C-alpha positions, 0 to 999 in steps of 0.5 A: 488477501494476497497482500496480507499473506505477503506481509506475513511471509515477509515478517515470519520468514524474513525473505525479500519481497522480490523473492516472494513475488518471483514465486507467484505467477504473472496473473497473481503478481498483477493482482497483487500489485493492483489490490489495495496495499493492505500490507501498509494498513497495520502501521498506518491505521492501528495504534502503535505497537511494539509488535510491528517492526518499523524497519520492515514497515519502512522497507515494505513502504519503499517497495510499495511506493516504487512498484505498486500500480497506482493508477489501478488502486482504489480511493482508500489506498492513497489515504492508508498509504499516506498515513503509513508514510506519515507514521514512518516520518515521511510526510513529503511522501504522504503529500506526494501520494495524496496529490498524485495525479491519478483518477482514484485521487479525485475527490467528488462533490459528494466527498467520495473518491472516484473508484470507477464509472459503475460506482 
């Protein structure tokens, strides 16, 4: 996944995310910003570990929060991001995200989040 590569580059090379995105062409960048924000999954879903740098995760979270194409996300993206926000001590961001008025935050009668008409 592109976002996993972004996280690895960010952690290993300590380069700003903006400079990494500048290296990508526009179609890759657009795909990156609409794929699941999986860079947040490591901190939001896995047990706490001293292998994860909370300052880096906080910076990544803020960048994702401000730059992601939220209307293009999938239903599981909001909970993953909300769990990360909660772990980072940002419960208000978690609530804001879960209440964000986007189609993929719609909870259907079967308990699933809306993804797209074909699903």
